[in-house]
DOVEXBA-952678 format. One line per field, with one value per atom (N, C-alpha, C): residue number from 1; atom name; x, y, z. Coordinates in Angstrom, 1 decimal, m for minus. Layout:
// DOVEXBA-952678
num [NUM, ...]
atomo [CA, ...]
east [X, ...]
north [Y, ...]
up [Z, ...]
END
This chain:
// DOVEXBA-952678
num [1, 1, 1, 2, 2, 2, 3, 3, 3, 4, 4, 4, 5, 5, 5, 6, 6, 6, 7, 7, 7, 8, 8, 8, 9, 9, 9, 10, 10, 10, 11, 11, 11, 12, 12, 12, 13, 13, 13, 14, 14, 14, 15, 15, 15, 16, 16, 16, 17, 17, 17, 18, 18, 18, 19, 19, 19, 20, 20, 20, 21, 21, 21, 22, 22, 22, 23, 23, 23, 24, 24, 24, 25, 25, 25, 26, 26, 26, 27, 27, 27, 28, 28, 28, 29, 29, 29, 30, 30, 30, 31, 31, 31, 32, 32, 32, 33, 33, 33, 34, 34, 34, 35, 35, 35, 36, 36, 36, 37, 37, 37, 38, 38, 38, 39, 39, 39, 40, 40, 40, 41, 41, 41, 42, 42, 42, 43, 43, 43, 44, 44, 44, 45, 45, 45, 46, 46, 46, 47, 47, 47, 48, 48, 48, 49, 49, 49, 50, 50, 50, 51, 51, 51, 52, 52, 52, 53, 53, 53, 54, 54, 54, 55, 55, 55, 56, 56, 56, 57, 57, 57, 58, 58, 58, 59, 59, 59, 60, 60, 60, 61, 61, 61, 62, 62, 62, 63, 63, 63, 64, 64, 64, 65, 65, 65, 66, 66, 66, 67, 67, 67, 68, 68, 68, 69, 69, 69, 70, 70, 70, 71, 71, 71, 72, 72, 72, 73, 73, 73, 74, 74, 74, 75, 75, 75, 76, 76, 76, 77, 77, 77, 78, 78, 78, 79, 79, 79, 80, 80, 80, 81, 81, 81, 82, 82, 82, 83, 83, 83, 84, 84, 84, 85, 85, 85, 86, 86, 86, 87, 87, 87, 88, 88, 88, 89, 89, 89, 90, 90, 90, 91, 91, 91, 92, 92, 92, 93, 93, 93, 94, 94, 94, 95, 95, 95, 96, 96, 96, 97, 97, 97, 98, 98, 98, 99, 99, 99, 100, 100, 100, 101, 101, 101, 102, 102, 102, 103, 103, 103, 104, 104, 104, 105, 105, 105, 106, 106, 106, 107, 107, 107, 108, 108, 108, 109, 109, 109, 110, 110, 110, 111, 111, 111, 112, 112, 112, 113, 113, 113, 114, 114, 114, 115, 115, 115, 116, 116, 116, 117, 117, 117, 118, 118, 118, 119, 119, 119, 120, 120, 120, 121, 121, 121, 122, 122, 122, 123, 123, 123, 124, 124, 124, 125, 125, 125, 126, 126, 126, 127, 127, 127, 128, 128, 128, 129, 129, 129, 130, 130, 130, 131, 131, 131, 132, 132, 132, 133, 133, 133, 134, 134, 134, 135, 135, 135, 136, 136, 136, 137, 137, 137, 138, 138, 138, 139, 139, 139, 140, 140, 140, 141, 141, 141, 142, 142, 142, 143, 143, 143, 144, 144, 144, 145, 145, 145, 146, 146, 146, 147, 147, 147, 148, 148, 148, 149, 149, 149, 150, 150, 150, 151, 151, 151, 152, 152, 152, 153, 153, 153, 154, 154, 154, 155, 155, 155, 156, 156, 156, 157, 157, 157, 158, 158, 158, 159, 159, 159, 160, 160, 160, 161, 161, 161, 162, 162, 162, 163, 163, 163, 164, 164, 164, 165, 165, 165, 166, 166, 166]
atomo [N, CA, C, N, CA, C, N, CA, C, N, CA, C, N, CA, C, N, CA, C, N, CA, C, N, CA, C, N, CA, C, N, CA, C, N, CA, C, N, CA, C, N, CA, C, N, CA, C, N, CA, C, N, CA, C, N, CA, C, N, CA, C, N, CA, C, N, CA, C, N, CA, C, N, CA, C, N, CA, C, N, CA, C, N, CA, C, N, CA, C, N, CA, C, N, CA, C, N, CA, C, N, CA, C, N, CA, C, N, CA, C, N, CA, C, N, CA, C, N, CA, C, N, CA, C, N, CA, C, N, CA, C, N, CA, C, N, CA, C, N, CA, C, N, CA, C, N, CA, C, N, CA, C, N, CA, C, N, CA, C, N, CA, C, N, CA, C, N, CA, C, N, CA, C, N, CA, C, N, CA, C, N, CA, C, N, CA, C, N, CA, C, N, CA, C, N, CA, C, N, CA, C, N, CA, C, N, CA, C, N, CA, C, N, CA, C, N, CA, C, N, CA, C, N, CA, C, N, CA, C, N, CA, C, N, CA, C, N, CA, C, N, CA, C, N, CA, C, N, CA, C, N, CA, C, N, CA, C, N, CA, C, N, CA, C, N, CA, C, N, CA, C, N, CA, C, N, CA, C, N, CA, C, N, CA, C, N, CA, C, N, CA, C, N, CA, C, N, CA, C, N, CA, C, N, CA, C, N, CA, C, N, CA, C, N, CA, C, N, CA, C, N, CA, C, N, CA, C, N, CA, C, N, CA, C, N, CA, C, N, CA, C, N, CA, C, N, CA, C, N, CA, C, N, CA, C, N, CA, C, N, CA, C, N, CA, C, N, CA, C, N, CA, C, N, CA, C, N, CA, C, N, CA, C, N, CA, C, N, CA, C, N, CA, C, N, CA, C, N, CA, C, N, CA, C, N, CA, C, N, CA, C, N, CA, C, N, CA, C, N, CA, C, N, CA, C, N, CA, C, N, CA, C, N, CA, C, N, CA, C, N, CA, C, N, CA, C, N, CA, C, N, CA, C, N, CA, C, N, CA, C, N, CA, C, N, CA, C, N, CA, C, N, CA, C, N, CA, C, N, CA, C, N, CA, C, N, CA, C, N, CA, C, N, CA, C, N, CA, C, N, CA, C, N, CA, C, N, CA, C, N, CA, C, N, CA, C, N, CA, C, N, CA, C, N, CA, C, N, CA, C, N, CA, C, N, CA, C, N, CA, C, N, CA, C, N, CA, C, N, CA, C, N, CA, C, N, CA, C, N, CA, C, N, CA, C, N, CA, C, N, CA, C, N, CA, C, N, CA, C]
east [15.4, 16.1, 17.1, 17.1, 18.1, 18.9, 20.0, 21.1, 21.7, 21.8, 22.3, 23.8, 24.5, 25.8, 26.6, 26.2, 26.6, 27.1, 25.8, 25.8, 26.7, 26.6, 27.4, 28.8, 29.3, 30.7, 31.0, 30.3, 30.2, 30.5, 29.8, 29.9, 31.2, 31.3, 32.9, 34.1, 33.9, 34.7, 35.0, 33.8, 33.9, 34.4, 33.9, 34.4, 36.2, 36.4, 38.1, 38.9, 38.3, 38.7, 38.9, 37.7, 37.6, 38.2, 38.4, 39.7, 41.2, 41.5, 42.7, 42.9, 41.9, 42.2, 42.4, 41.6, 41.8, 43.3, 43.8, 45.0, 46.1, 46.0, 46.9, 47.1, 46.1, 46.0, 45.5, 44.8, 44.5, 43.4, 42.7, 42.1, 42.4, 43.8, 44.3, 44.8, 45.1, 45.6, 46.8, 47.2, 48.4, 49.6, 49.1, 50.0, 50.6, 50.1, 50.5, 51.3, 52.2, 53.2, 53.1, 53.2, 53.4, 54.7, 54.1, 55.3, 56.3, 56.2, 57.3, 58.0, 57.6, 58.3, 59.1, 58.6, 59.6, 60.8, 60.6, 61.6, 62.8, 62.5, 63.4, 64.0, 63.1, 63.8, 64.8, 65.9, 66.8, 66.5, 67.0, 66.2, 67.0, 66.2, 66.5, 66.9, 68.1, 68.8, 68.4, 67.4, 67.6, 68.9, 69.5, 70.8, 70.7, 71.2, 71.3, 72.4, 72.0, 72.9, 74.2, 75.6, 76.4, 76.7, 76.8, 76.9, 77.9, 77.7, 78.5, 79.3, 78.8, 79.2, 80.7, 81.4, 83.0, 83.1, 83.9, 84.2, 85.9, 86.3, 87.9, 88.4, 89.6, 90.1, 90.4, 90.4, 91.0, 92.3, 92.8, 94.0, 94.8, 94.7, 95.3, 96.7, 97.2, 98.4, 98.3, 99.6, 99.9, 99.2, 98.6, 97.7, 98.6, 99.8, 100.6, 100.9, 100.9, 100.9, 100.0, 99.1, 97.3, 97.5, 97.9, 98.0, 99.6, 99.5, 101.1, 101.1, 100.5, 100.7, 101.0, 101.8, 102.1, 103.6, 104.0, 105.2, 106.1, 105.5, 106.5, 106.0, 104.6, 104.0, 102.7, 102.5, 101.1, 100.3, 98.9, 97.8, 97.7, 98.1, 97.9, 97.1, 96.2, 95.6, 96.3, 96.5, 97.1, 96.1, 96.2, 95.6, 95.3, 95.9, 95.6, 95.2, 94.1, 93.7, 94.9, 95.6, 96.8, 98.1, 99.0, 100.5, 100.9, 101.5, 102.1, 103.3, 104.2, 105.5, 106.0, 105.1, 105.2, 106.6, 106.6, 107.9, 109.1, 109.2, 110.3, 110.8, 109.9, 110.3, 111.2, 112.4, 113.4, 112.7, 113.0, 112.3, 113.3, 113.0, 113.6, 113.2, 113.9, 113.9, 114.9, 115.2, 116.1, 115.2, 114.2, 113.4, 112.2, 111.4, 110.1, 109.1, 108.9, 108.2, 108.5, 109.7, 110.1, 110.0, 110.2, 109.6, 108.3, 107.3, 105.8, 105.5, 105.9, 105.9, 106.2, 107.3, 107.8, 106.9, 106.2, 105.2, 104.0, 103.8, 102.5, 102.7, 103.8, 104.2, 104.0, 104.5, 104.8, 103.2, 102.2, 100.9, 100.1, 100.6, 99.5, 100.2, 101.1, 101.4, 101.6, 100.8, 101.0, 99.4, 99.3, 98.4, 98.3, 97.0, 96.8, 97.8, 97.9, 98.6, 100.1, 100.5, 101.9, 102.3, 101.3, 101.4, 101.7, 100.6, 100.8, 102.3, 102.5, 103.8, 104.8, 104.9, 105.8, 105.8, 104.6, 104.4, 104.5, 104.4, 105.0, 106.5, 107.0, 108.6, 109.2, 108.6, 109.1, 108.9, 107.8, 107.2, 108.3, 108.6, 109.5, 111.0, 111.4, 112.7, 112.9, 111.6, 111.6, 111.9, 111.2, 111.3, 112.5, 113.0, 114.0, 115.3, 115.5, 116.8, 117.5, 119.0, 119.9, 120.3, 120.2, 120.7, 119.5, 118.3, 117.3, 116.8, 116.4, 116.2, 115.1, 114.0, 112.7, 113.2, 114.0, 114.5, 113.6, 113.1, 112.3, 113.5, 114.7, 115.8, 116.3, 116.8, 117.8, 116.9, 115.4, 114.9, 114.9, 114.8, 114.8, 116.0, 117.3, 118.5, 118.5, 117.9, 118.0, 117.1, 116.1, 115.0, 115.6, 116.4, 116.9, 117.6, 117.1, 117.8, 117.4, 116.7, 116.1, 114.8, 114.7, 113.5, 112.4, 111.1, 110.3, 110.6, 111.3, 111.7, 112.8, 113.6, 115.2, 114.5, 113.8, 113.0, 112.6, 111.8, 110.9, 112.0, 112.9, 113.9, 115.0, 115.3, 115.9, 115.2, 114.0, 113.1, 113.2, 112.7, 112.9, 114.0, 115.3, 116.6, 117.0, 116.3, 116.6, 115.5, 114.3, 113.6, 113.9, 114.5, 115.2, 116.4, 117.1, 118.2, 117.6, 116.7, 116.4, 115.6, 115.0, 114.5, 115.6, 116.6, 117.9, 118.4, 118.6, 119.1, 118.1, 117.2, 116.1, 116.2]
north [96.0, 96.6, 97.5, 98.8, 99.4, 100.2, 99.9, 100.3, 102.0, 102.7, 104.2, 103.8, 105.0, 105.1, 104.8, 105.6, 105.4, 104.0, 103.3, 101.7, 101.1, 101.3, 100.5, 100.9, 101.8, 102.4, 101.5, 101.4, 100.6, 99.1, 99.0, 97.1, 96.8, 97.8, 97.5, 97.6, 98.4, 98.4, 97.3, 96.9, 95.5, 94.4, 94.4, 93.3, 93.3, 94.5, 94.7, 94.3, 94.8, 94.5, 92.8, 92.3, 90.8, 90.2, 90.9, 90.3, 90.1, 91.3, 91.6, 90.7, 90.7, 90.0, 88.4, 88.1, 86.4, 86.5, 87.1, 87.2, 87.3, 88.0, 88.4, 87.4, 86.6, 85.8, 85.9, 87.0, 87.6, 86.6, 85.7, 85.1, 83.8, 83.5, 82.5, 83.3, 82.6, 82.8, 83.6, 84.7, 85.3, 84.6, 84.1, 83.7, 82.0, 81.4, 80.0, 80.3, 79.5, 79.6, 78.2, 78.4, 77.0, 76.4, 75.0, 74.1, 74.3, 74.4, 74.3, 75.9, 76.9, 78.2, 77.9, 77.3, 77.1, 76.2, 75.3, 74.2, 75.1, 75.9, 76.8, 77.9, 78.8, 79.7, 79.6, 80.5, 80.3, 80.4, 79.6, 79.7, 80.7, 81.7, 82.8, 82.6, 82.5, 82.5, 83.6, 83.8, 84.9, 84.7, 85.9, 86.1, 86.8, 86.8, 87.9, 88.9, 90.4, 91.3, 91.1, 91.5, 91.3, 92.3, 91.7, 92.5, 93.4, 94.5, 95.7, 95.7, 94.8, 94.7, 94.5, 95.3, 95.2, 93.9, 93.4, 92.1, 91.9, 90.8, 90.5, 90.4, 90.8, 90.7, 89.0, 88.3, 87.0, 86.9, 86.0, 85.6, 85.1, 85.4, 84.8, 85.3, 86.6, 87.1, 88.2, 88.4, 88.8, 90.5, 90.8, 92.2, 93.1, 93.3, 94.3, 94.5, 93.3, 93.4, 93.6, 93.6, 94.2, 95.7, 96.3, 97.7, 98.1, 98.1, 98.6, 100.1, 101.0, 102.3, 102.7, 101.8, 102.2, 102.7, 103.8, 104.4, 104.0, 104.0, 103.4, 102.5, 102.1, 101.1, 100.7, 99.7, 99.0, 98.9, 99.0, 99.1, 97.7, 97.7, 96.4, 96.3, 95.3, 95.4, 94.1, 94.4, 93.2, 92.3, 91.0, 89.9, 89.3, 89.9, 89.4, 90.3, 90.0, 91.1, 91.6, 90.2, 90.8, 90.8, 91.6, 91.5, 90.1, 90.1, 89.0, 88.9, 87.9, 88.0, 88.7, 89.3, 89.6, 90.5, 91.3, 92.7, 91.8, 90.4, 89.6, 89.3, 89.2, 88.7, 89.8, 89.1, 90.0, 90.4, 92.0, 92.6, 92.4, 91.6, 91.4, 92.6, 93.4, 94.7, 94.6, 93.6, 93.6, 93.9, 94.0, 94.7, 94.9, 95.8, 96.1, 95.2, 94.1, 93.0, 92.2, 91.9, 91.2, 92.3, 93.5, 94.0, 94.1, 94.2, 94.2, 92.5, 91.7, 90.2, 90.3, 90.8, 90.9, 91.5, 92.6, 93.4, 92.6, 91.8, 91.3, 89.5, 89.1, 88.1, 88.8, 89.7, 90.4, 90.7, 91.3, 91.6, 90.5, 88.7, 87.8, 87.7, 88.0, 87.7, 88.8, 90.0, 91.1, 91.7, 92.6, 93.1, 94.7, 95.2, 96.4, 97.4, 97.4, 98.4, 98.2, 97.2, 96.6, 97.4, 96.9, 97.7, 99.0, 99.4, 100.9, 101.7, 101.0, 101.5, 101.4, 100.0, 100.0, 101.0, 101.1, 101.9, 103.5, 103.8, 105.3, 105.3, 104.4, 104.2, 104.3, 103.4, 103.5, 105.1, 105.7, 106.9, 107.8, 107.9, 108.7, 108.5, 107.4, 107.0, 107.6, 107.4, 107.9, 109.4, 110.1, 111.6, 112.2, 111.5, 112.3, 111.6, 110.2, 109.6, 110.4, 110.8, 111.3, 110.5, 109.0, 108.2, 107.9, 108.1, 108.0, 109.2, 110.1, 111.5, 111.3, 110.6, 110.4, 109.5, 109.0, 108.2, 106.6, 106.0, 104.7, 103.8, 103.8, 103.0, 102.6, 104.2, 104.2, 103.7, 104.0, 103.3, 102.0, 101.2, 99.9, 99.3, 100.0, 99.4, 99.8, 100.9, 100.7, 99.7, 99.6, 98.5, 96.9, 96.6, 95.4, 94.4, 93.5, 92.7, 93.2, 94.0, 94.4, 93.6, 93.5, 93.1, 94.4, 94.3, 95.3, 96.0, 95.4, 96.1, 96.8, 96.3, 97.0, 98.5, 98.5, 99.6, 100.5, 99.9, 101.1, 101.5, 100.9, 101.1, 102.1, 102.4, 103.1, 104.4, 104.1, 105.5, 106.2, 105.6, 106.0, 106.9, 106.2, 107.0, 108.2, 108.0, 109.3, 110.5, 109.9, 111.1, 111.5, 110.7, 111.5, 112.2, 112.2, 112.5, 114.0, 114.0, 115.1, 116.3, 115.7, 116.5, 117.2, 116.4, 117.0, 118.3, 118.1, 119.2, 120.3, 120.2, 121.3, 122.1]
up [63.6, 65.0, 64.5, 64.8, 64.5, 66.0, 65.4, 66.8, 66.4, 67.3, 67.4, 67.0, 66.5, 66.3, 67.7, 68.6, 70.0, 70.1, 70.3, 71.0, 70.0, 68.5, 67.6, 68.1, 68.5, 68.8, 69.9, 70.8, 72.1, 71.7, 71.1, 70.7, 70.1, 68.8, 68.2, 69.2, 70.3, 71.0, 72.0, 72.5, 73.2, 72.6, 71.2, 70.3, 70.4, 70.0, 70.0, 71.4, 72.1, 73.7, 73.7, 73.6, 73.7, 72.8, 71.6, 70.7, 71.1, 71.7, 72.1, 73.3, 74.2, 75.4, 75.0, 74.1, 73.7, 73.1, 72.2, 71.5, 72.6, 73.6, 74.6, 75.4, 75.9, 76.6, 78.0, 78.1, 79.3, 80.1, 79.2, 79.8, 80.9, 80.6, 81.8, 82.9, 83.7, 85.2, 85.0, 85.2, 85.2, 86.1, 87.2, 88.3, 87.8, 86.8, 86.6, 85.2, 85.4, 84.1, 83.3, 81.8, 81.3, 81.7, 81.6, 82.0, 81.2, 79.7, 78.8, 78.9, 79.3, 79.4, 80.7, 81.6, 82.7, 82.5, 81.6, 81.6, 80.7, 79.8, 78.7, 79.6, 80.5, 81.1, 82.0, 82.0, 83.2, 84.3, 85.4, 86.7, 87.6, 88.2, 88.8, 90.4, 91.0, 91.9, 93.0, 94.2, 95.1, 96.0, 96.1, 96.7, 97.7, 98.9, 99.9, 99.7, 99.6, 99.5, 100.6, 100.0, 100.8, 102.0, 103.2, 104.4, 104.6, 104.8, 105.0, 106.6, 107.5, 108.7, 108.6, 109.6, 109.8, 110.8, 110.0, 110.7, 110.5, 111.3, 111.6, 110.0, 109.9, 108.3, 108.3, 106.9, 106.6, 107.0, 107.7, 108.2, 107.1, 105.6, 104.4, 104.7, 104.9, 104.8, 106.1, 106.8, 107.6, 107.7, 108.9, 109.0, 108.3, 108.9, 108.3, 106.8, 106.4, 104.9, 104.0, 104.6, 104.0, 104.2, 104.8, 105.0, 104.6, 103.2, 102.8, 103.0, 103.4, 103.6, 104.6, 105.6, 106.8, 106.9, 107.6, 107.4, 108.5, 109.9, 110.8, 111.7, 111.7, 112.6, 111.9, 111.6, 111.0, 112.0, 111.5, 112.4, 113.1, 114.0, 114.9, 116.1, 116.6, 117.8, 118.7, 119.8, 120.6, 120.9, 120.8, 120.8, 122.4, 123.0, 124.4, 125.4, 126.6, 127.4, 128.6, 128.7, 129.5, 129.2, 129.7, 129.2, 128.7, 127.8, 127.3, 127.1, 126.3, 126.0, 124.9, 124.1, 123.0, 122.5, 123.5, 123.7, 123.9, 124.3, 124.2, 122.8, 121.8, 120.6, 119.8, 119.2, 118.5, 117.0, 116.8, 115.7, 114.6, 113.5, 112.4, 111.4, 111.1, 110.4, 109.4, 108.6, 107.7, 106.3, 106.2, 105.3, 105.8, 104.9, 105.4, 105.7, 104.8, 105.0, 106.2, 106.5, 107.8, 108.8, 108.7, 110.0, 110.1, 109.1, 109.3, 110.0, 109.3, 109.9, 111.5, 112.0, 113.4, 114.1, 113.8, 114.2, 114.7, 113.5, 113.4, 114.3, 114.7, 115.7, 117.1, 117.1, 118.5, 119.1, 118.0, 118.5, 118.8, 118.5, 118.8, 120.1, 120.6, 121.9, 123.1, 122.7, 123.4, 123.5, 124.8, 124.9, 124.3, 124.0, 123.5, 124.2, 125.5, 126.2, 125.7, 125.7, 125.4, 123.9, 122.8, 121.4, 121.6, 122.2, 122.4, 122.9, 124.0, 124.3, 123.1, 122.8, 121.5, 120.4, 120.0, 118.7, 119.1, 120.4, 120.8, 120.9, 121.5, 121.3, 120.2, 119.2, 117.8, 117.0, 117.1, 116.6, 117.3, 118.6, 119.2, 118.8, 118.3, 118.0, 116.6, 115.8, 114.3, 114.3, 115.2, 115.1, 115.9, 116.9, 117.9, 117.7, 117.3, 117.5, 116.3, 116.6, 115.6, 114.6, 115.1, 114.2, 113.2, 113.3, 112.2, 111.6, 112.4, 111.9, 110.8, 111.1, 110.1, 109.0, 108.8, 107.7, 108.1, 107.0, 107.2, 107.3, 106.5, 106.4, 107.5, 108.2, 109.2, 110.4, 110.5, 111.6, 111.6, 110.5, 110.4, 110.7, 110.6, 111.1, 112.6, 113.3, 114.6, 115.2, 114.5, 115.3, 115.0, 114.1, 113.6, 114.7, 115.2, 116.3, 117.4, 117.8, 119.1, 119.6, 120.8, 121.3, 121.5, 121.7, 121.9, 122.9, 124.4, 125.6, 125.4, 124.5, 124.1, 123.4, 122.7, 121.8, 122.6, 123.4, 124.4, 125.5, 126.0, 126.9, 126.3, 124.9, 124.1, 124.0, 123.5, 123.6, 124.9, 125.8, 127.4, 127.7, 127.6, 127.5, 126.9, 125.7, 124.6, 125.3, 125.6, 126.1, 127.4, 128.4, 129.8, 129.3, 128.2, 128.0, 127.3, 126.6, 125.9, 127.2, 128.0, 129.1, 130.0, 130.0, 131.1, 130.3, 128.7, 128.0, 128.0, 127.9, 128.3, 129.4]
END
């Protein structure tokens, strides 16, 4: 029995394929792992990707202290739906941190509208009060020891005085 050259090449190729498959282990089920291989391999833990949703910041430090970049008023939101007693709190502006803490305490017992009113008053004093004239240290000196209501009143008086002059 004589085999042609093309058939012999095919037989050799098939033999090589079978030998390679036997050596590499293709005859086993690819989904089944060896028990000893599993024991020595590190276990891979599936984890959920971190959520990018905006959530309330952690309360480990005051909200104002987390935003060190504020110049006049930190970014605060009123905690109450209705007006509270937050503007009755005395502002401690003996230092920048004390000022930020005082505003944080005020925000915990004030509405969004009250905080907006206080922020507008502080910004007005910062720009138009002749004893402040844009100086942060002078602003802190003016605010120190006053309640939120007193700050709003001072800004309103200054605003009325400026309107009468014009």
